[in-house]
C-alpha positions as CSV (number, residue, x, y, z in Angstrom):
1,X,-2.4,3.8,12.4
2,X,-2.0,6.4,9.6
3,X,0.1,5.0,6.7
4,X,1.6,6.9,3.8
5,X,1.8,4.8,0.6
6,X,4.7,6.0,-1.6
7,X,5.2,5.2,-5.2
8,X,8.7,5.6,-6.8
9,X,9.6,7.5,-10.0
10,X,12.2,7.1,-12.7
11,X,15.5,5.6,-11.6
12,X,14.0,2.7,-9.7
13,X,13.5,0.6,-12.8
14,X,15.5,-2.6,-13.3
15,X,15.4,-5.6,-15.6
16,X,13.4,-8.5,-14.1
17,X,11.2,-6.3,-11.9
18,X,7.8,-7.8,-11.0
19,X,8.8,-11.4,-12.1
20,X,8.0,-13.1,-8.7
21,X,4.7,-11.3,-8.5
22,X,3.6,-12.3,-12.0
23,X,4.5,-16.0,-11.3
24,X,2.7,-16.2,-8.0
25,X,-0.1,-13.6,-7.9
26,X,-3.0,-13.4,-10.4
27,X,-3.9,-9.9,-9.5
28,X,-0.4,-8.7,-10.5
29,X,-0.5,-10.8,-13.7
30,X,-3.8,-9.1,-14.6
31,X,-2.2,-5.6,-14.3
32,X,0.6,-6.6,-16.7
33,X,-2.0,-8.0,-19.1
34,X,-4.0,-4.8,-19.0
35,X,-0.9,-2.7,-19.7
36,X,0.0,-4.9,-22.7
37,X,-3.5,-4.5,-24.1
38,X,-3.5,-0.7,-23.5
39,X,-0.1,-0.1,-25.1
40,X,0.1,-2.7,-27.8
41,X,3.3,-4.4,-26.7
42,X,4.3,-7.1,-24.2
43,X,4.9,-5.4,-20.9
44,X,5.9,-8.6,-19.2
45,X,8.6,-9.1,-21.8
46,X,9.8,-5.6,-21.4
47,X,10.1,-5.7,-17.6
48,X,11.4,-9.2,-17.1
49,X,13.7,-9.6,-20.2
50,X,14.1,-6.1,-21.8
51,X,15.5,-7.8,-25.0
52,X,15.9,-4.5,-26.9
53,X,17.1,-2.5,-23.9
54,X,14.2,-0.1,-23.9
55,X,13.8,0.2,-20.1
56,X,16.3,3.1,-20.2
57,X,14.1,5.0,-22.7
58,X,11.7,7.3,-21.0
59,X,8.6,6.4,-23.1
60,X,9.1,2.8,-21.9
61,X,10.4,3.4,-18.5
62,X,7.4,5.4,-17.3
63,X,4.7,2.8,-18.3
64,X,6.9,0.0,-16.9
65,X,7.3,1.6,-13.5
66,X,3.6,2.5,-13.3
67,X,2.7,-1.2,-14.2
68,X,5.0,-2.7,-11.7
69,X,4.0,-0.4,-8.9
70,X,0.4,-1.0,-9.4
71,X,0.9,-4.7,-9.7
72,X,2.7,-4.7,-6.4
73,X,-0.1,-2.6,-4.9
74,X,-2.9,-4.9,-6.2
75,X,-1.1,-8.0,-4.7
76,X,-0.6,-6.4,-1.3
77,X,-3.4,-3.8,-0.7
78,X,-5.4,-6.1,1.5
79,X,-2.6,-5.9,4.1
80,X,-3.6,-2.4,4.7
81,X,-7.2,-2.9,5.6
82,X,-8.1,-1.1,8.8
83,X,-5.5,1.6,8.4
84,X,-6.0,5.2,7.5
85,X,-4.1,5.6,4.2
86,X,-2.6,8.6,2.5
87,X,-0.9,8.5,-0.9
88,X,2.0,10.3,-2.6
89,X,4.4,9.5,-5.4
90,X,7.7,10.9,-6.5
91,X,7.5,12.5,-9.9
92,X,6.1,9.8,-12.2
93,X,5.2,7.9,-9.1
94,X,2.4,10.6,-8.4
95,X,0.4,9.0,-11.3
96,X,1.0,5.5,-9.8
97,X,-0.3,6.8,-6.5
98,X,-3.4,8.4,-8.1
99,X,-4.2,5.0,-9.6
100,X,-3.7,3.2,-6.3
101,X,-5.8,5.8,-4.5
102,X,-8.7,5.2,-7.0
103,X,-8.4,8.6,-8.6
104,X,-7.4,7.4,-12.1
105,X,-8.2,4.2,-14.1
106,X,-5.1,2.2,-14.8
107,X,-5.8,1.8,-18.5
108,X,-5.9,5.5,-19.1
109,X,-3.0,6.2,-16.7
110,X,-0.6,3.8,-18.5
111,X,-1.4,5.3,-21.9
112,X,-0.9,8.8,-20.4
113,X,2.5,8.0,-19.0
114,X,3.6,6.6,-22.4
115,X,2.7,10.0,-24.0
116,X,4.2,11.8,-21.0
117,X,7.6,10.1,-21.6
118,X,7.5,10.8,-25.3
119,X,6.8,14.4,-24.8
120,X,9.4,14.9,-22.2
121,X,12.0,13.4,-24.4
122,X,10.9,15.5,-27.3
123,X,10.9,18.7,-25.3
124,X,14.6,19.0,-25.0
125,X,17.2,17.7,-27.6
126,X,19.8,15.2,-26.3
127,X,22.7,17.2,-24.8
128,X,20.7,20.4,-24.3
129,X,19.9,19.8,-20.7
130,X,21.4,18.0,-17.7
131,X,20.7,17.0,-14.1
132,X,22.9,16.5,-11.1
133,X,22.4,15.5,-7.4
134,X,23.8,17.8,-4.8
135,X,24.7,16.4,-1.3
136,X,25.8,18.0,1.9
137,X,24.3,21.5,1.3
138,X,21.0,23.0,2.5
139,X,18.3,23.4,-0.1
140,X,18.3,27.2,0.4
141,X,22.0,27.4,-0.5
142,X,21.5,25.3,-3.6
143,X,18.6,27.4,-4.8
144,X,20.4,30.6,-4.2
145,X,23.4,29.6,-6.3
146,X,21.1,28.3,-9.1
147,X,19.2,31.6,-9.1
148,X,22.4,33.5,-9.4
149,X,23.2,31.7,-12.6
150,X,19.7,31.8,-14.1
151,X,19.6,35.3,-15.8
152,X,18.8,35.2,-19.5
153,X,17.3,32.4,-21.5
154,X,19.5,29.5,-20.0
155,X,18.8,28.5,-16.5
156,X,19.4,25.9,-13.8
157,X,16.9,25.2,-11.0
158,X,16.2,22.7,-8.2
159,X,14.2,19.8,-9.6
160,X,13.9,17.4,-6.7
161,X,14.0,18.4,-3.0
162,X,14.6,14.7,-1.9
163,X,15.8,15.3,1.6
164,X,17.5,18.0,3.7
165,X,20.9,16.8,2.5
166,X,20.0,15.8,-1.1
167,X,18.7,18.1,-3.8
168,X,18.7,17.4,-7.5
169,X,19.2,20.3,-10.0
170,X,18.1,20.5,-13.6
171,X,18.4,22.8,-16.6
172,X,20.6,23.9,-19.5
173,X,23.8,21.6,-19.5
174,X,26.4,24.4,-19.3
175,X,24.5,26.1,-16.4
176,X,24.2,22.8,-14.5
177,X,27.9,22.3,-14.9
178,X,28.7,25.8,-13.7
179,X,26.3,25.4,-10.8
180,X,28.1,22.1,-9.9
181,X,31.5,23.9,-9.8
182,X,30.1,26.6,-7.4
183,X,28.3,24.2,-5.3
184,X,31.4,22.0,-4.9
185,X,33.3,25.2,-3.9
186,X,30.6,25.8,-1.3
187,X,31.2,22.4,0.3
188,X,28.8,20.2,-1.6
189,X,29.3,16.9,-3.3
190,X,28.0,16.9,-6.8
191,X,26.9,13.8,-8.8
192,X,26.0,14.1,-12.5
193,X,23.0,12.0,-13.3
194,X,22.6,9.8,-16.4
195,X,19.2,11.0,-17.6
196,X,17.6,11.4,-21.1
197,X,16.2,14.8,-20.4
198,X,16.3,17.7,-17.8
199,X,13.2,16.7,-16.0
200,X,11.3,19.1,-13.7
201,X,12.8,22.2,-15.3
202,X,11.8,25.1,-17.5
203,X,13.0,23.1,-20.5
204,X,10.0,20.8,-20.1
205,X,7.6,23.6,-20.9
206,X,6.7,22.2,-24.3
207,X,5.8,18.8,-22.7
208,X,3.7,20.6,-20.1
209,X,1.7,22.4,-22.8
210,X,1.3,19.2,-24.8
211,X,0.1,17.2,-21.8
212,X,-2.3,19.7,-20.4
213,X,-5.3,18.8,-22.6
214,X,-4.7,15.1,-22.1
215,X,-4.4,15.4,-18.3
216,X,-7.5,17.6,-18.1
217,X,-9.4,15.2,-20.3
218,X,-8.8,12.1,-18.1
219,X,-11.7,10.2,-16.5
220,X,-11.0,11.6,-13.0
221,X,-12.8,10.0,-10.1
222,X,-13.7,11.5,-6.8
223,X,-10.7,11.1,-4.4
224,X,-11.7,9.1,-1.4
225,X,-8.4,9.2,0.5
226,X,-6.0,12.0,1.4
227,X,-3.2,12.7,-1.1
228,X,-0.1,14.8,-1.1
229,X,0.8,16.3,-4.5
230,X,4.4,17.0,-5.5
231,X,3.7,20.7,-6.4
232,X,2.1,21.8,-3.1
233,X,3.4,19.1,-0.7
234,X,0.2,19.7,1.3
235,X,-2.4,17.2,2.2
236,X,-5.6,17.5,0.1
237,X,-8.8,15.6,-0.3
238,X,-9.7,17.3,-3.6
239,X,-6.8,16.7,-6.1
240,X,-6.8,19.1,-9.0
241,X,-5.6,18.1,-12.5
242,X,-3.5,21.2,-12.5
243,X,-1.2,19.6,-9.9
244,X,-0.2,17.0,-12.5
245,X,0.2,19.5,-15.3
246,X,2.4,21.9,-13.2
247,X,4.5,19.0,-11.9
248,X,6.2,18.6,-15.3
249,X,8.2,21.8,-14.9
250,X,8.0,22.3,-11.1
251,X,10.3,20.9,-8.4
252,X,9.2,17.6,-6.6
253,X,8.9,18.8,-3.0
254,X,9.5,15.3,-1.5
255,X,11.1,16.4,1.8
256,X,8.2,18.7,2.4
257,X,5.9,15.8,1.6
258,X,7.4,13.7,4.3
259,X,7.1,16.4,6.9
260,X,3.5,17.2,5.9
261,X,2.7,13.5,6.5
262,X,4.3,13.5,10.0
263,X,2.4,16.6,11.0
264,X,-0.7,14.8,9.9
265,X,0.1,11.9,12.3
266,X,1.6,9.4,9.9
267,X,3.6,6.7,11.7
268,X,4.2,4.3,8.9
269,X,5.8,5.0,5.5
270,X,5.5,2.2,2.9
271,X,7.1,2.3,-0.5
272,X,5.3,0.2,-3.0
273,X,7.3,-0.5,-6.2
274,X,10.8,-1.5,-7.3
275,X,13.7,-0.4,-5.2
276,X,14.0,1.2,-1.7
277,X,14.8,4.8,-2.6
278,X,11.8,6.5,-1.0
279,X,11.7,4.3,2.1
280,X,15.4,5.1,2.5
281,X,14.9,8.8,2.2
282,X,12.0,8.7,4.8
283,X,14.2,6.7,7.2
284,X,17.0,9.2,7.0
285,X,15.0,12.4,6.9
286,X,12.7,11.5,9.7
287,X,15.1,9.5,11.9
288,X,14.5,11.8,14.9
289,X,10.7,10.9,14.8
290,X,11.3,7.2,14.7
291,X,8.9,6.3,11.8
292,X,8.3,2.7,10.6
293,X,9.7,2.7,7.1
294,X,9.0,-0.3,4.9
295,X,9.1,-1.3,1.3
296,X,7.2,-3.7,-0.8
297,X,8.8,-4.9,-4.0
298,X,8.7,-8.6,-4.5
299,X,7.0,-11.3,-2.5
300,X,9.8,-11.8,0.1
301,X,9.4,-8.1,1.2
């Protein structure tokens, strides 16, 4: 059986995540310990207790999600022996997936995502940008309306193609608000998102340039399993560092990722990390194909 291992991105974090795994599985505990040593703060305290409410801050959210996802993977990876695995991750989750696939060492990756979060927050002043989820409209319609508003310096663009009926837009705050009005008039449902920055938009260009040398300088390892990058949404056996660089400003092509996996013969879609966002998207998007969609978060799942 071919199985796609999917790692979630920002938005899936929650206080208390990973607690059961740490208490009952030494491999998960070791991942948290490694994260704390690499970052210089107590990752277990952050994820389980969040006493200073830092989990909502991007520079802490990203390392926390990476740590929890990899802890869950290390605790459960033996379940997948004998299966042909592919890996993919949504936005930040792509880095988690690269670690799980053996392409990046965890210690380097967790330091990378801390800097990634800092640079993304720094790239756009609070209030400059915004994001919104758009439901009930085709992605092509959403892109067309965004393009019509994007002349000049201020722009709005699709940021996440999550499913046929769900696209997230990102960009300059006034342009996002204007796009939402037009998209609502066109029959869409618009949901403003509470985010700290306009991710996957042109406003992240400073972060992209700051991260380029860091990403290119990572201790990349030979990829031994198939991978689906966000940027191309095509299966590859030779992951390029440029995929991770370009992803910072480019849309997350998640719906295309799911369909690329089915064309490759994937029958099982397994989300590894807190929450059920990706397994839910796969179940709805691919319902006609009858895939097996699962999630692994705590021990009971």
